[in-house]
PDB file of N, CA, C and O in Angstrom:
ATOM      1  N   MET A   1     -88.164  98.441 -79.999  1.00  0.00           N
ATOM      2  CA  MET A   1     -87.264  98.714 -80.710  1.00  0.00           C
ATOM      3  C   MET A   1     -85.815  98.744 -80.367  1.00  0.00           C
ATOM      4  O   MET A   1     -85.722  99.190 -79.223  1.00  0.00           O
ATOM      5  N   PRO A   2     -84.590  98.449 -80.885  1.00  0.00           N
ATOM      6  CA  PRO A   2     -83.394  98.487 -80.646  1.00  0.00           C
ATOM      7  C   PRO A   2     -82.828 100.111 -80.901  1.00  0.00           C
ATOM      8  O   PRO A   2     -83.222 100.984 -81.675  1.00  0.00           O
ATOM      9  N   ASP A   3     -81.807 100.091 -79.959  1.00  0.00           N
ATOM     10  CA  ASP A   3     -81.299 101.819 -79.848  1.00  0.00           C
ATOM     11  C   ASP A   3     -80.045 101.514 -81.014  1.00  0.00           C
ATOM     12  O   ASP A   3     -79.289 100.558 -81.190  1.00  0.00           O
ATOM     13  N   THR A   4     -80.265 103.052 -81.821  1.00  0.00           N
ATOM     14  CA  THR A   4     -79.574 103.246 -82.816  1.00  0.00           C
ATOM     15  C   THR A   4     -78.025 103.482 -82.386  1.00  0.00           C
ATOM     16  O   THR A   4     -77.815 104.031 -81.304  1.00  0.00           O
ATOM     17  N   VAL A   5     -76.925 103.078 -83.209  1.00  0.00           N
ATOM     18  CA  VAL A   5     -75.841 103.586 -82.647  1.00  0.00           C
ATOM     19  C   VAL A   5     -75.698 105.252 -82.051  1.00  0.00           C
ATOM     20  O   VAL A   5     -75.234 105.359 -80.915  1.00  0.00           O
ATOM     21  N   CYS A   6     -75.908 105.951 -82.452  1.00  0.00           N
ATOM     22  CA  CYS A   6     -75.895 107.259 -82.109  1.00  0.00           C
ATOM     23  C   CYS A   6     -76.541 107.347 -80.586  1.00  0.00           C
ATOM     24  O   CYS A   6     -76.183 108.287 -79.877  1.00  0.00           O
ATOM     25  N   GLN A   7     -77.509 106.359 -80.066  1.00  0.00           N
ATOM     26  CA  GLN A   7     -78.049 106.537 -78.983  1.00  0.00           C
ATOM     27  C   GLN A   7     -77.216 106.033 -77.951  1.00  0.00           C
ATOM     28  O   GLN A   7     -77.054 106.478 -76.814  1.00  0.00           O
ATOM     29  N   GLN A   8     -76.631 104.889 -78.588  1.00  0.00           N
ATOM     30  CA  GLN A   8     -75.766 103.965 -77.791  1.00  0.00           C
ATOM     31  C   GLN A   8     -74.584 104.750 -77.560  1.00  0.00           C
ATOM     32  O   GLN A   8     -73.956 104.620 -76.510  1.00  0.00           O
ATOM     33  N   ALA A   9     -74.154 105.736 -78.658  1.00  0.00           N
ATOM     34  CA  ALA A   9     -72.989 106.212 -78.164  1.00  0.00           C
ATOM     35  C   ALA A   9     -73.168 107.737 -77.446  1.00  0.00           C
ATOM     36  O   ALA A   9     -72.167 108.288 -76.988  1.00  0.00           O
ATOM     37  N   LEU A  10     -74.341 108.314 -77.381  1.00  0.00           N
ATOM     38  CA  LEU A  10     -74.576 109.231 -76.642  1.00  0.00           C
ATOM     39  C   LEU A  10     -74.943 108.501 -75.329  1.00  0.00           C
ATOM     40  O   LEU A  10     -74.043 108.834 -74.557  1.00  0.00           O
ATOM     41  N   ASP A  11     -75.721 107.750 -74.723  1.00  0.00           N
ATOM     42  CA  ASP A  11     -75.861 107.006 -73.656  1.00  0.00           C
ATOM     43  C   ASP A  11     -74.255 107.077 -72.920  1.00  0.00           C
ATOM     44  O   ASP A  11     -74.037 107.812 -71.956  1.00  0.00           O
ATOM     45  N   ARG A  12     -73.408 106.372 -73.416  1.00  0.00           N
ATOM     46  CA  ARG A  12     -72.205 106.021 -73.287  1.00  0.00           C
ATOM     47  C   ARG A  12     -71.291 106.919 -73.110  1.00  0.00           C
ATOM     48  O   ARG A  12     -70.351 106.619 -72.374  1.00  0.00           O
ATOM     49  N   VAL A  13     -71.328 108.283 -73.753  1.00  0.00           N
ATOM     50  CA  VAL A  13     -70.737 109.481 -73.418  1.00  0.00           C
ATOM     51  C   VAL A  13     -71.374 109.988 -71.729  1.00  0.00           C
ATOM     52  O   VAL A  13     -70.675 110.261 -70.754  1.00  0.00           O
ATOM     53  N   LEU A  14     -72.734 109.993 -71.801  1.00  0.00           N
ATOM     54  CA  LEU A  14     -73.107 111.037 -70.610  1.00  0.00           C
ATOM     55  C   LEU A  14     -72.849 109.872 -69.222  1.00  0.00           C
ATOM     56  O   LEU A  14     -72.756 110.059 -68.009  1.00  0.00           O
ATOM     57  N   THR A  15     -72.809 108.935 -69.869  1.00  0.00           N
ATOM     58  CA  THR A  15     -72.775 107.724 -68.448  1.00  0.00           C
ATOM     59  C   THR A  15     -71.381 107.908 -67.849  1.00  0.00           C
ATOM     60  O   THR A  15     -71.130 107.987 -66.646  1.00  0.00           O
ATOM     61  N   TYR A  16     -70.440 107.970 -68.943  1.00  0.00           N
ATOM     62  CA  TYR A  16     -69.122 108.168 -68.598  1.00  0.00           C
ATOM     63  C   TYR A  16     -68.961 109.651 -67.870  1.00  0.00           C
ATOM     64  O   TYR A  16     -68.571 109.544 -66.707  1.00  0.00           O
ATOM     65  N   LEU A  17     -69.119 110.623 -68.191  1.00  0.00           N
ATOM     66  CA  LEU A  17     -69.399 111.714 -67.709  1.00  0.00           C
ATOM     67  C   LEU A  17     -70.244 112.164 -66.479  1.00  0.00           C
ATOM     68  O   LEU A  17     -70.089 113.228 -65.878  1.00  0.00           O
ATOM     69  N   ASP A  18     -71.087 111.276 -66.218  1.00  0.00           N
ATOM     70  CA  ASP A  18     -71.926 111.283 -65.061  1.00  0.00           C
ATOM     71  C   ASP A  18     -70.610 110.516 -63.815  1.00  0.00           C
ATOM     72  O   ASP A  18     -70.070 110.963 -62.803  1.00  0.00           O
ATOM     73  N   GLN A  19     -70.516 109.169 -64.573  1.00  0.00           N
ATOM     74  CA  GLN A  19     -69.472 108.589 -63.341  1.00  0.00           C
ATOM     75  C   GLN A  19     -68.258 108.974 -63.084  1.00  0.00           C
ATOM     76  O   GLN A  19     -67.578 108.533 -62.157  1.00  0.00           O
ATOM     77  N   ALA A  20     -67.752 110.202 -64.250  1.00  0.00           N
ATOM     78  CA  ALA A  20     -66.242 110.779 -63.500  1.00  0.00           C
ATOM     79  C   ALA A  20     -66.506 111.910 -62.796  1.00  0.00           C
ATOM     80  O   ALA A  20     -65.630 112.664 -62.373  1.00  0.00           O
ATOM     81  N   GLY A  21     -67.939 112.095 -62.619  1.00  0.00           N
ATOM     82  CA  GLY A  21     -68.298 113.668 -61.801  1.00  0.00           C
ATOM     83  C   GLY A  21     -68.849 114.679 -62.253  1.00  0.00           C
ATOM     84  O   GLY A  21     -69.273 115.647 -61.623  1.00  0.00           O
ATOM     85  N   VAL A  22     -68.862 114.502 -63.277  1.00  0.00           N
ATOM     86  CA  VAL A  22     -69.191 115.979 -64.643  1.00  0.00           C
ATOM     87  C   VAL A  22     -70.764 116.148 -64.333  1.00  0.00           C
ATOM     88  O   VAL A  22     -71.502 115.177 -64.502  1.00  0.00           O
ATOM     89  N   ALA A  23     -71.193 117.171 -63.956  1.00  0.00           N
ATOM     90  CA  ALA A  23     -72.636 117.863 -63.912  1.00  0.00           C
ATOM     91  C   ALA A  23     -73.495 117.680 -65.155  1.00  0.00           C
ATOM     92  O   ALA A  23     -73.223 118.661 -65.847  1.00  0.00           O
ATOM     93  N   LEU A  24     -74.219 117.079 -65.675  1.00  0.00           N
ATOM     94  CA  LEU A  24     -74.953 116.893 -66.863  1.00  0.00           C
ATOM     95  C   LEU A  24     -75.972 118.127 -66.708  1.00  0.00           C
ATOM     96  O   LEU A  24     -77.122 118.180 -66.272  1.00  0.00           O
ATOM     97  N   SER A  25     -75.019 119.194 -67.287  1.00  0.00           N
ATOM     98  CA  SER A  25     -76.179 120.591 -67.562  1.00  0.00           C
ATOM     99  C   SER A  25     -76.449 120.498 -68.590  1.00  0.00           C
ATOM    100  O   SER A  25     -76.045 119.458 -69.112  1.00  0.00           O
ATOM    101  N   ASP A  26     -77.282 121.492 -69.523  1.00  0.00           N
ATOM    102  CA  ASP A  26     -77.452 121.699 -70.818  1.00  0.00           C
ATOM    103  C   ASP A  26     -76.234 122.057 -71.735  1.00  0.00           C
ATOM    104  O   ASP A  26     -76.201 121.794 -72.937  1.00  0.00           O
ATOM    105  N   ASP A  27     -75.275 122.663 -71.065  1.00  0.00           N
ATOM    106  CA  ASP A  27     -74.279 122.976 -72.033  1.00  0.00           C
ATOM    107  C   ASP A  27     -73.679 121.580 -71.926  1.00  0.00           C
ATOM    108  O   ASP A  27     -73.327 121.309 -73.074  1.00  0.00           O
ATOM    109  N   VAL A  28     -73.397 120.600 -71.158  1.00  0.00           N
ATOM    110  CA  VAL A  28     -72.486 119.160 -71.478  1.00  0.00           C
ATOM    111  C   VAL A  28     -73.279 118.332 -72.306  1.00  0.00           C
ATOM    112  O   VAL A  28     -72.745 117.523 -73.065  1.00  0.00           O
ATOM    113  N   CYS A  29     -74.641 118.475 -72.220  1.00  0.00           N
ATOM    114  CA  CYS A  29     -75.391 117.644 -73.039  1.00  0.00           C
ATOM    115  C   CYS A  29     -75.470 118.124 -74.400  1.00  0.00           C
ATOM    116  O   CYS A  29     -75.519 117.232 -75.247  1.00  0.00           O
ATOM    117  N   ARG A  30     -75.497 119.459 -74.866  1.00  0.00           N
ATOM    118  CA  ARG A  30     -75.142 119.693 -76.269  1.00  0.00           C
ATOM    119  C   ARG A  30     -73.855 119.770 -76.779  1.00  0.00           C
ATOM    120  O   ARG A  30     -73.698 119.967 -77.983  1.00  0.00           O
ATOM    121  N   ARG A  31     -72.706 119.613 -75.863  1.00  0.00           N
ATOM    122  CA  ARG A  31     -71.499 119.501 -76.095  1.00  0.00           C
ATOM    123  C   ARG A  31     -71.349 117.753 -76.595  1.00  0.00           C
ATOM    124  O   ARG A  31     -70.879 117.327 -77.650  1.00  0.00           O
ATOM    125  N   ALA A  32     -71.805 117.134 -75.675  1.00  0.00           N
ATOM    126  CA  ALA A  32     -71.896 115.306 -76.159  1.00  0.00           C
ATOM    127  C   ALA A  32     -72.597 115.114 -76.858  1.00  0.00           C
ATOM    128  O   ALA A  32     -72.659 113.935 -77.205  1.00  0.00           O
ATOM    129  N   LEU A  33     -73.797 116.327 -77.679  1.00  0.00           N
ATOM    130  CA  LEU A  33     -74.300 115.334 -78.755  1.00  0.00           C
ATOM    131  C   LEU A  33     -73.396 116.144 -79.956  1.00  0.00           C
ATOM    132  O   LEU A  33     -73.420 115.507 -81.009  1.00  0.00           O
ATOM    133  N   ASN A  34     -72.638 117.352 -80.030  1.00  0.00           N
ATOM    134  CA  ASN A  34     -71.903 117.919 -80.767  1.00  0.00           C
ATOM    135  C   ASN A  34     -70.628 116.330 -81.082  1.00  0.00           C
ATOM    136  O   ASN A  34     -70.381 115.803 -82.167  1.00  0.00           O
ATOM    137  N   LEU A  35     -70.228 116.064 -80.094  1.00  0.00           N
ATOM    138  CA  LEU A  35     -69.569 115.000 -79.817  1.00  0.00           C
ATOM    139  C   LEU A  35     -69.826 113.574 -80.650  1.00  0.00           C
ATOM    140  O   LEU A  35     -69.146 112.827 -81.353  1.00  0.00           O
ATOM    141  N   VAL A  36     -71.043 113.625 -80.219  1.00  0.00           N
ATOM    142  CA  VAL A  36     -71.486 111.956 -80.950  1.00  0.00           C
ATOM    143  C   VAL A  36     -71.732 112.456 -82.211  1.00  0.00           C
ATOM    144  O   VAL A  36     -71.634 111.499 -82.978  1.00  0.00           O
ATOM    145  N   ASP A  37     -71.996 113.443 -82.814  1.00  0.00           N
ATOM    146  CA  ASP A  37     -71.980 114.157 -84.362  1.00  0.00           C
ATOM    147  C   ASP A  37     -70.790 113.797 -85.119  1.00  0.00           C
ATOM    148  O   ASP A  37     -70.832 113.019 -86.072  1.00  0.00           O
ATOM    149  N   ALA A  38     -69.474 114.494 -84.597  1.00  0.00           N
ATOM    150  CA  ALA A  38     -68.164 114.280 -84.972  1.00  0.00           C
ATOM    151  C   ALA A  38     -67.764 112.796 -85.162  1.00  0.00           C
ATOM    152  O   ALA A  38     -66.948 112.468 -86.023  1.00  0.00           O
ATOM    153  N   ALA A  39     -68.381 111.880 -84.308  1.00  0.00           N
ATOM    154  CA  ALA A  39     -68.059 110.677 -83.900  1.00  0.00           C
ATOM    155  C   ALA A  39     -68.810 109.682 -85.534  1.00  0.00           C
ATOM    156  O   ALA A  39     -68.352 108.881 -86.349  1.00  0.00           O
ATOM    157  N   LEU A  40     -70.102 110.336 -85.301  1.00  0.00           N
ATOM    158  CA  LEU A  40     -70.629 109.596 -86.524  1.00  0.00           C
ATOM    159  C   LEU A  40     -70.293 109.917 -88.154  1.00  0.00           C
ATOM    160  O   LEU A  40     -70.219 109.185 -89.141  1.00  0.00           O
ATOM    161  N   LEU A  41     -70.126 111.388 -87.949  1.00  0.00           N
ATOM    162  CA  LEU A  41     -69.227 111.574 -89.342  1.00  0.00           C
ATOM    163  C   LEU A  41     -67.961 110.685 -89.475  1.00  0.00           C
ATOM    164  O   LEU A  41     -67.965 109.658 -90.154  1.00  0.00           O
ATOM    165  N   GLU A  42     -66.822 111.155 -88.755  1.00  0.00           N
ATOM    166  CA  GLU A  42     -65.707 110.395 -88.839  1.00  0.00           C
ATOM    167  C   GLU A  42     -65.885 109.099 -89.287  1.00  0.00           C
ATOM    168  O   GLU A  42     -65.390 108.709 -90.345  1.00  0.00           O
ATOM    169  N   ALA A  43     -66.762 108.190 -88.339  1.00  0.00           N
ATOM    170  CA  ALA A  43     -67.255 106.847 -88.523  1.00  0.00           C
ATOM    171  C   ALA A  43     -67.835 106.646 -89.836  1.00  0.00           C
ATOM    172  O   ALA A  43     -67.501 105.581 -90.356  1.00  0.00           O
ATOM    173  N   ARG A  44     -68.839 107.595 -90.707  1.00  0.00           N
ATOM    174  CA  ARG A  44     -68.870 107.063 -92.059  1.00  0.00           C
ATOM    175  C   ARG A  44     -68.289 107.315 -92.836  1.00  0.00           C
ATOM    176  O   ARG A  44     -68.444 106.809 -93.948  1.00  0.00           O
ATOM    177  N   THR A  45     -67.116 108.465 -92.487  1.00  0.00           N
ATOM    178  CA  THR A  45     -66.136 109.040 -93.687  1.00  0.00           C
ATOM    179  C   THR A  45     -64.776 107.975 -93.641  1.00  0.00           C
ATOM    180  O   THR A  45     -64.037 107.648 -94.570  1.00  0.00           O
ATOM    181  N   CYS A  46     -64.742 107.601 -92.324  1.00  0.00           N
ATOM    182  CA  CYS A  46     -62.985 106.656 -92.395  1.00  0.00           C
ATOM    183  C   CYS A  46     -63.604 105.215 -92.020  1.00  0.00           C
ATOM    184  O   CYS A  46     -62.759 104.528 -91.446  1.00  0.00           O
ATOM    185  N   GLY A  47     -64.798 104.589 -92.179  1.00  0.00           N
ATOM    186  CA  GLY A  47     -65.391 103.694 -91.716  1.00  0.00           C
ATOM    187  C   GLY A  47     -64.854 102.986 -90.274  1.00  0.00           C
ATOM    188  O   GLY A  47     -64.381 101.850 -90.247  1.00  0.00           O
ATOM    189  N   GLY A  48     -64.988 103.745 -89.225  1.00  0.00           N
ATOM    190  CA  GLY A  48     -64.694 103.122 -87.959  1.00  0.00           C
ATOM    191  C   GLY A  48     -65.567 103.243 -87.200  1.00  0.00           C
ATOM    192  O   GLY A  48     -66.541 103.847 -87.651  1.00  0.00           O
ATOM    193  N   ASP A  49     -65.651 102.811 -85.908  1.00  0.00           N
ATOM    194  CA  ASP A  49     -66.376 102.571 -84.884  1.00  0.00           C
ATOM    195  C   ASP A  49     -66.878 103.717 -84.558  1.00  0.00           C
ATOM    196  O   ASP A  49     -66.009 104.583 -84.456  1.00  0.00           O
ATOM    197  N   VAL A  50     -68.455 104.245 -84.253  1.00  0.00           N
ATOM    198  CA  VAL A  50     -68.946 105.027 -83.673  1.00  0.00           C
ATOM    199  C   VAL A  50     -68.485 105.341 -81.747  1.00  0.00           C
ATOM    200  O   VAL A  50     -68.069 106.344 -81.166  1.00  0.00           O
ATOM    201  N   LEU A  51     -68.804 104.013 -81.296  1.00  0.00           N
ATOM    202  CA  LEU A  51     -68.583 104.201 -80.148  1.00  0.00           C
ATOM    203  C   LEU A  51     -67.015 104.389 -79.603  1.00  0.00           C
ATOM    204  O   LEU A  51     -66.857 105.164 -78.659  1.00  0.00           O
ATOM    205  N   GLN A  52     -65.995 103.793 -80.094  1.00  0.00           N
ATOM    206  CA  GLN A  52     -64.706 103.821 -79.971  1.00  0.00           C
ATOM    207  C   GLN A  52     -64.312 105.235 -80.700  1.00  0.00           C
ATOM    208  O   GLN A  52     -63.190 105.672 -80.445  1.00  0.00           O
ATOM    209  N   ALA A  53     -64.961 105.813 -81.386  1.00  0.00           N
ATOM    210  CA  ALA A  53     -64.391 107.110 -81.771  1.00  0.00           C
ATOM    211  C   ALA A  53     -65.083 108.567 -80.995  1.00  0.00           C
ATOM    212  O   ALA A  53     -64.563 109.682 -81.014  1.00  0.00           O
ATOM    213  N   ALA A  54     -66.036 108.295 -80.509  1.00  0.00           N
ATOM    214  CA  ALA A  54     -66.705 109.162 -79.432  1.00  0.00           C
ATOM    215  C   ALA A  54     -65.869 109.024 -78.156  1.00  0.00           C
ATOM    216  O   ALA A  54     -65.185 109.939 -77.697  1.00  0.00           O
ATOM    217  N   MET A  55     -65.977 107.856 -77.649  1.00  0.00           N
ATOM    218  CA  MET A  55     -64.965 107.695 -76.134  1.00  0.00           C
ATOM    219  C   MET A  55     -63.365 108.360 -76.779  1.00  0.00           C
ATOM    220  O   MET A  55     -62.573 108.818 -75.955  1.00  0.00           O
ATOM    221  N   ASP A  56     -63.147 108.360 -77.675  1.00  0.00           N
ATOM    222  CA  ASP A  56     -61.847 109.132 -78.120  1.00  0.00           C
ATOM    223  C   ASP A  56     -61.390 110.247 -78.027  1.00  0.00           C
ATOM    224  O   ASP A  56     -60.260 110.631 -77.725  1.00  0.00           O
ATOM    225  N   ARG A  57     -63.057 111.223 -78.521  1.00  0.00           N
ATOM    226  CA  ARG A  57     -62.880 112.429 -78.401  1.00  0.00           C
ATOM    227  C   ARG A  57     -62.829 112.832 -77.025  1.00  0.00           C
ATOM    228  O   ARG A  57     -62.033 113.655 -76.572  1.00  0.00           O
ATOM    229  N   LEU A  58     -63.636 112.270 -76.433  1.00  0.00           N
ATOM    230  CA  LEU A  58     -63.721 112.826 -75.048  1.00  0.00           C
ATOM    231  C   LEU A  58     -62.951 113.923 -74.367  1.00  0.00           C
ATOM    232  O   LEU A  58     -63.522 114.948 -73.998  1.00  0.00           O
ATOM    233  N   PRO A  59     -61.762 113.740 -74.208  1.00  0.00           N
ATOM    234  CA  PRO A  59     -60.829 114.832 -73.585  1.00  0.00           C
ATOM    235  C   PRO A  59     -60.862 116.060 -74.577  1.00  0.00           C
ATOM    236  O   PRO A  59     -60.575 117.194 -74.194  1.00  0.00           O
ATOM    237  N   GLY A  60     -61.168 115.817 -75.658  1.00  0.00           N
ATOM    238  CA  GLY A  60     -61.127 116.926 -76.522  1.00  0.00           C
ATOM    239  C   GLY A  60     -62.454 118.323 -76.310  1.00  0.00           C
ATOM    240  O   GLY A  60     -62.573 119.525 -76.547  1.00  0.00           O
ATOM    241  N   TYR A  61     -63.099 117.394 -75.824  1.00  0.00           N
ATOM    242  CA  TYR A  61     -64.347 118.258 -75.584  1.00  0.00           C
ATOM    243  C   TYR A  61     -64.413 118.259 -74.302  1.00  0.00           C
ATOM    244  O   TYR A  61     -65.152 119.232 -74.155  1.00  0.00           O
ATOM    245  N   PHE A  62     -64.169 117.858 -73.164  1.00  0.00           N
ATOM    246  CA  PHE A  62     -64.596 117.968 -71.518  1.00  0.00           C
ATOM    247  C   PHE A  62     -63.304 117.982 -71.053  1.00  0.00           C
ATOM    248  O   PHE A  62     -62.400 117.424 -71.675  1.00  0.00           O
ATOM    249  N   ASP A  63     -63.148 118.509 -70.118  1.00  0.00           N
ATOM    250  CA  ASP A  63     -62.121 118.818 -68.917  1.00  0.00           C
ATOM    251  C   ASP A  63     -62.487 117.331 -67.767  1.00  0.00           C
ATOM    252  O   ASP A  63     -63.328 117.202 -66.878  1.00  0.00           O
ATOM    253  N   LEU A  64     -61.609 116.552 -68.207  1.00  0.00           N
ATOM    254  CA  LEU A  64     -62.114 115.397 -67.359  1.00  0.00           C
ATOM    255  C   LEU A  64     -61.354 115.559 -65.861  1.00  0.00           C
ATOM    256  O   LEU A  64     -60.209 116.004 -65.790  1.00  0.00           O
ATOM    257  N   PRO A  65     -62.074 115.172 -64.751  1.00  0.00           N
ATOM    258  CA  PRO A  65     -60.910 115.040 -63.802  1.00  0.00           C
ATOM    259  C   PRO A  65     -60.165 113.826 -63.687  1.00  0.00           C
ATOM    260  O   PRO A  65     -60.597 112.735 -64.059  1.00  0.00           O
ATOM    261  N   GLN A  66     -59.000 114.026 -63.152  1.00  0.00           N
ATOM    262  CA  GLN A  66     -58.073 112.888 -63.010  1.00  0.00           C
ATOM    263  C   GLN A  66     -58.467 112.091 -61.931  1.00  0.00           C
ATOM    264  O   GLN A  66     -59.075 112.470 -60.930  1.00  0.00           O
ATOM    265  N   PRO A  67     -58.017 110.770 -62.243  1.00  0.00           N
ATOM    266  CA  PRO A  67     -58.719 109.884 -60.912  1.00  0.00           C
ATOM    267  C   PRO A  67     -57.979 109.897 -59.707  1.00  0.00           C
ATOM    268  O   PRO A  67     -56.813 109.784 -60.082  1.00  0.00           O
ATOM    269  N   ALA A  68     -57.991 109.970 -58.488  1.00  0.00           N
ATOM    270  CA  ALA A  68     -57.351 110.301 -57.521  1.00  0.00           C
ATOM    271  C   ALA A  68     -57.123 108.530 -57.092  1.00  0.00           C
ATOM    272  O   ALA A  68     -58.075 107.761 -56.963  1.00  0.00           O
ATOM    273  N   ALA A  69     -55.788 108.161 -56.931  1.00  0.00           N
ATOM    274  CA  ALA A  69     -55.114 106.976 -56.404  1.00  0.00           C
ATOM    275  C   ALA A  69     -55.458 107.157 -54.953  1.00  0.00           C
ATOM    276  O   ALA A  69     -55.570 108.215 -54.334  1.00  0.00           O
ATOM    277  N   PRO A  70     -55.624 105.777 -54.478  1.00  0.00           N
ATOM    278  CA  PRO A  70     -55.964 105.929 -52.529  1.00  0.00           C
ATOM    279  C   PRO A  70     -54.486 105.858 -52.219  1.00  0.00           C
ATOM    280  O   PRO A  70     -53.428 105.535 -52.759  1.00  0.00           O
ATOM    281  N   THR A  71     -54.945 106.317 -51.089  1.00  0.00           N
ATOM    282  CA  THR A  71     -53.457 106.054 -50.200  1.00  0.00           C
ATOM    283  C   THR A  71     -53.448 104.892 -49.857  1.00  0.00           C
ATOM    284  O   THR A  71     -54.380 104.374 -49.240  1.00  0.00           O
ATOM    285  N   PRO A  72     -52.087 104.122 -50.301  1.00  0.00           N
ATOM    286  CA  PRO A  72     -52.341 102.775 -49.885  1.00  0.00           C
ATOM    287  C   PRO A  72     -51.966 102.402 -48.071  1.00  0.00           C
ATOM    288  O   PRO A  72     -51.217 103.039 -47.331  1.00  0.00           O
ATOM    289  N   TRP A  73     -52.726 101.249 -47.771  1.00  0.00           N
ATOM    290  CA  TRP A  73     -52.622 101.330 -46.302  1.00  0.00           C
ATOM    291  C   TRP A  73     -52.062  99.635 -46.241  1.00  0.00           C
ATOM    292  O   TRP A  73     -52.376  99.027 -47.264  1.00  0.00           O
ATOM    293  N   PRO A  74     -51.455  98.972 -45.429  1.00  0.00           N
ATOM    294  CA  PRO A  74     -50.503 100.053 -44.628  1.00  0.00           C
ATOM    295  C   PRO A  74     -49.514 100.506 -45.593  1.00  0.00           C
ATOM    296  O   PRO A  74     -49.387 100.018 -46.716  1.00  0.00           O
ATOM    297  N   PRO A  75     -48.640 101.698 -44.994  1.00  0.00           N
ATOM    298  CA  PRO A  75     -47.791 102.472 -46.128  1.00  0.00           C
ATOM    299  C   PRO A  75     -46.906 101.728 -46.840  1.00  0.00           C
ATOM    300  O   PRO A  75     -46.343 100.834 -46.209  1.00  0.00           O
ATOM    301  N   LEU A  76     -46.622 101.868 -48.037  1.00  0.00           N
ATOM    302  CA  LEU A  76     -45.332 101.551 -48.568  1.00  0.00           C
ATOM    303  C   LEU A  76     -43.973 101.655 -47.701  1.00  0.00           C
ATOM    304  O   LEU A  76     -43.871 102.685 -47.034  1.00  0.00           O
ATOM    305  N   ALA A  77     -43.051 100.840 -47.634  1.00  0.00           N
ATOM    306  CA  ALA A  77     -41.760 100.887 -47.005  1.00  0.00           C
ATOM    307  C   ALA A  77     -40.810 100.361 -48.241  1.00  0.00           C
ATOM    308  O   ALA A  77     -41.448  99.599 -48.967  1.00  0.00           O
ATOM    309  N   ARG A  78     -39.618 100.541 -48.619  1.00  0.00           N
ATOM    310  CA  ARG A  78     -38.891  99.839 -48.988  1.00  0.00           C
ATOM    311  C   ARG A  78     -38.638  98.536 -48.650  1.00  0.00           C
ATOM    312  O   ARG A  78     -38.512  97.562 -49.392  1.00  0.00           O
ATOM    313  N   GLY A  79     -38.560  98.632 -47.194  1.00  0.00           N
ATOM    314  CA  GLY A  79     -38.645  97.214 -47.118  1.00  0.00           C
ATOM    315  C   GLY A  79     -39.725  96.100 -46.883  1.00  0.00           C
ATOM    316  O   GLY A  79     -39.773  95.093 -46.177  1.00  0.00           O
ATOM    317  N   SER A  80     -40.231  96.463 -47.416  1.00  0.00           N
ATOM    318  CA  SER A  80     -41.352  95.834 -48.353  1.00  0.00           C
ATOM    319  C   SER A  80     -41.220  94.767 -49.349  1.00  0.00           C
ATOM    320  O   SER A  80     -41.917  93.774 -49.557  1.00  0.00           O
ATOM    321  N   ILE A  81     -40.085  95.239 -49.953  1.00  0.00           N
ATOM    322  CA  ILE A  81     -39.827  94.514 -51.096  1.00  0.00           C
ATOM    323  C   ILE A  81     -38.526  93.611 -50.831  1.00  0.00           C
ATOM    324  O   ILE A  81     -38.128  92.911 -51.762  1.00  0.00           O
ATOM    325  N   GLY A  82     -37.845  93.595 -49.605  1.00  0.00           N
ATOM    326  CA  GLY A  82     -36.817  92.887 -48.926  1.00  0.00           C
ATOM    327  C   GLY A  82     -35.485  93.592 -49.165  1.00  0.00           C
ATOM    328  O   GLY A  82     -34.418  93.080 -49.504  1.00  0.00           O
ATOM    329  N   TYR A  83     -35.769  94.884 -48.916  1.00  0.00           N
ATOM    330  CA  TYR A  83     -34.694  95.959 -48.738  1.00  0.00           C
ATOM    331  C   TYR A  83     -34.623  96.466 -47.516  1.00  0.00           C
ATOM    332  O   TYR A  83     -35.756  96.733 -47.117  1.00  0.00           O
ATOM    333  N   ARG A  84     -33.695  96.749 -46.650  1.00  0.00           N
ATOM    334  CA  ARG A  84     -33.892  97.640 -45.697  1.00  0.00           C
ATOM    335  C   ARG A  84     -32.597  98.706 -45.607  1.00  0.00           C
ATOM    336  O   ARG A  84     -31.414  98.548 -45.905  1.00  0.00           O
ATOM    337  N   HIS A  85     -33.531 100.177 -44.918  1.00  0.00           N
ATOM    338  CA  HIS A  85     -32.795 101.348 -45.698  1.00  0.00           C
ATOM    339  C   HIS A  85     -32.744 102.178 -44.319  1.00  0.00           C
ATOM    340  O   HIS A  85     -33.616 103.047 -44.287  1.00  0.00           O
ATOM    341  N   ASP A  86     -31.899 102.116 -43.125  1.00  0.00           N
ATOM    342  CA  ASP A  86     -31.675 102.499 -42.280  1.00  0.00           C
ATOM    343  C   ASP A  86     -30.896 103.781 -41.815  1.00  0.00           C
ATOM    344  O   ASP A  86     -30.764 104.021 -40.615  1.00  0.00           O
TER     345      ASP A  86
END
C-alpha cells in the first residue's frame, strides 16, 4: 500500500529535523503533526503542494540550528585571488 501524502510529509519533516540535530521527542512529534495538518489545510484551500507547504512552515514551528560552515583549509588569503597586501 503506497504512503499517503500526509505520511510522506510527516516523514520528510521528521527526517529533516533528525538530520538537523533536533531530538525527536514527543513534543517535537506533536508539533510536526500540527505542521503537517496546517500544510494539508493550506494545500486543500489554496491548491498548493503539501510537501512544499510543510517544508516552508518548518522555521515557524521549530528553532532550527544554523548550519556551521567549515573552516577553509588552507586558510584563504587575499593573495589567493591574485592580489598581494603587505
